[in-house]
N, C-alpha and C positions, 0 to 999 in steps of 0.2 A: 446662676440655672442654666435658666430657660435658654440663654448662649449654646452653653454647652451641650443642652436637648438638640438645639438647632443645627451645630457644627457635627453630629453626630447622624444625623438622619442625612445632612448632605452627603458624608462619606460613605455611608449605606448606597445613598442612592447612584455616587459616582462608581461603585464599588459592581454592583449589579449592574450597569451601562458600560463596563469594561469588561467583553467577553473573550475568556482566554484562549487559543485557538492548537490544539493540542492533537498531535498525530498517532495514532493506535499501528502500531507495528504488528502484526502476526508472526509468531515462532514457538516451531518444538524442533524436537533431536527426530523424531521417529519417522521424517520424509518418506514417504513409501520409494520415490525414484532416485532419492540420496541421503541416507542416511546422517545424522550429525551435520548436516552441512553449515547450517549457521553458525556453528564455533570451529568449523575446519579455516585454518589460519590462510590470511593475505598478507606476507610479509611477516610481522610480529604479533597480530593483531587478528581477532577472529571476523568473518564475515560482517556478521551482528554489528559490531563496533562499526563501520562503513556504512550498513545503511541507515544507523544513527547520525551519524554523522554530516551525510549527506542529506537528510532530513531537515538534521536542525539548522543547516544552512539555508534553508528559506527564510524570507524575512516576515512568510507571516504563520511559521511555528513556531511557535514558543515553549513547547515541550515534547517531548515524545513519553505513551507509555508503552512497555513490550508487554503484550497478553498471549502470553504461554497458557499449555495446560496446567492441570494438578497431576499428571504422570508424573512417576518418580524420576524418569529418566530427562525430565524438563526440568529437574532442581537444578543440572547445571547452569540453564540460561538465568533462571532466578538468583543464583551466585554469582555469576557475572555482571545482572544488573547491580546486585547491594555492592558487588567489590566498587562499580563506576556511578553508582548515587544514579542510576536507572529507575525511573518508577516502572512498576508492574504489577499486573494482573495476573490471576490465573483461574481459569473456568476451564470447560468441555474440552477435553481433544479435540473429538470426532464434530460435536456442533460447534463451527466456527463463528453462525450467526447467533447464537445463545452467547459465546464468549464475546464478542464484541458487542453485544445490548447489552450485557451483564455489566461489561467492564465502562461502556460511556455512561449507563444510568449512576453506578454506584460512584462516578467521578463529576456527574453530572453536567453532562457534554450538550451545548446545544445543537455544535456542529462535529460531523465525525469525516478525519482524514485519515484513510485507512490507506497501509503502505504492508507490502508486504516483507519477510526478512528473506528474499529470496533475492532484492533488488539492491545490491550494493554499487552498484552506477546510478540508482533514480535519481534525475535531476533538480535540484532546490529552487531553478531558474523557470523549469516547467512545472512544479508545483503552484510558486506563487502565480503563473500565468492561467493556472483552471481557477484556481481558487479565486481569480480578480473578474475572472468570468461567470463564476457562481455566486459572488456576491451582485454583482452587478444586472444579473437578470432573475433573481431570486427563485434560482431551479430548488428543486425540491434534490436532486442527484444531477452531478456532473461526471464524466472521467474521460481515459483517453485508451477506454476500452469495447468501446460500442460505435457505433458507425449508423445512420438513418441511411438505410439501401433497400430499393423496391417495396416503397411505401411500409416498412417495417425498420425497429432497430433490432442489430444484430451482430453479434463479438466481429470485435475489429483493435488491431492495433495501432488505429489513428495514423498510420502511417510514421509510427516510432519507434525504436528499437526496442523489441519485448524485454522488458523486465526494468520499464523507466515508468511503470504504470502509476496514475495518480486516481482516486476517486474521493468526492465527497459527497456528503450528504446529509441533510438534516436528520436531528433526530427523532425526529416525527415519521419520517420515512423507515428509516432503520426499525425503529416500533412496530411501525404496521407490515413490515416485513417477518420479524418475530413473530408476532401473531397469527399471520396467515401464510406465512409459506410451509409448504410440504416435500418438495422435492427435493432428493440426494442433495441436486446441484446448486439449490437456492438455501441449503443449509451450509454444505460445504463453503460457498464460494462468496457467500455474506451478502452481493446485493443483485444478485440475479433476479431476483422476485420483483424489485422494483425496476430493474433495466427493462423487462418483457411485460409490464403493464401500464403501457403510459397512457390510459385510459385513469390512472387513479393516481399515476405523479406526474410533476415535468419535468420532464428531461432535457438534459444538454450533454453536446460533449464538446471536446477540446482536439482539434487535428493538425498534425504535423505539417506545413505546407510543401515538402518533399518527402518520397516514399525510404524512407530507412530502414523499413522492416527487416530486411536480410541482415542486418545485424543484432547479432541475438546476446543480450546484455543480463538476462535471468539465469539464476544458478537452481538449475533443476537435475544438471549430471556433473559427473566428474569432469566429463571434459567443457563445460560449460566455466567450471571451478578456474580451470588450468587458463580458458580466453579472458577471464576478469584480473586474474596475476599478471598475463601478459599485459594488457591495458595498464593496471596500476603501474609495472614496471616502467613504463614510458611515460609518467606522469611524473613532475619535479615533485621533490620530497616536498619543498617552502610552499605547494598549493592546499590549503583550504579544504578542496571540494572538486570535485570533478564533474565538467558539464559534458552536454550533446556534441558540442561543439567540440570538445578537447577528441572524443571518442571517434568522432567521422575524421579529423584529422589526424590521429594516429592510424586509420584503417586507411587512408588513401596513400599513407606512405609506407603502411605494412598491408595491403590485401590480402596477402596466405593466411592471415590470420583468420580470417573467416571462415577457412576450411575447418578449424578446430572442433565446431561445433553447430555450424549449420545445417545439419543434416534433422534435426530433428524440430516441429511445427509448434509455431506458437503457442498454441490454443491446446495443446494435447491432456493436459490436465482437465480444462472443461470439457472437453469432449470425451474422454472419459466420467464425467459425472453425467451427462447426459444421456450415456450408453445405460448407467444405471436408474436412471430415470425409465427409458422404455424396459429395464428390463423388470420395475418393477411397477409396472402399469400406467404411467404419468406417459402423456405425449408431447 
């Protein structure tokens, strides 16, 4: 009996030492700029399918959870998740920070890997590299969305194509943001409170060696979806996932594709939230 108890204790200790890394993918149907985009079809699968497939191709991601809202319109996202055996969580529609926090809290995540559902070309190798740097430096937060310039952290694409963004944070940083964040931008975009309070958090970023910010891979408008469809139409069907190098090679051979959706700013969404901050009296 004593031996069995010892074995049980060892098993419990091993389980506790093995952390499972899960990406939280935020998704909702009622996007202001492009409603229903997350279930818009690329070939015969919805956009959300490709976001999940790309994310799961990362060597460090064990699973994904789709974090959607409790709004009736998002029932369709839940139906997709159930049909495809994808874990999901339902929370606030507008307070995305709370949605992430409650999701991470419910599933006991120590590390938050944030991917958004408008990124069907997110590169698993970039997720791997960002995660490696995050672990090696014990950052509270790291991403491909901020850069240190003129003695302060600012929004940036970090030379990556918009739509390949990766954010990783400790749960403790997310929880502190959840407790202290007040601005609309901090509530809607989850991590601005962490990003712009460097005195409270150890921050890092991951910058691409060459500037590819002119290749827009995010899906915020119908034109963006057309661009993504053009990219996928040039990817061999047997290929399991798409890399940034694949995209670059396609653009080098078909530079005219850039004209489809290059009229939009990469940070249009966050700038809109900053404007709302000012309108509500936040500096």
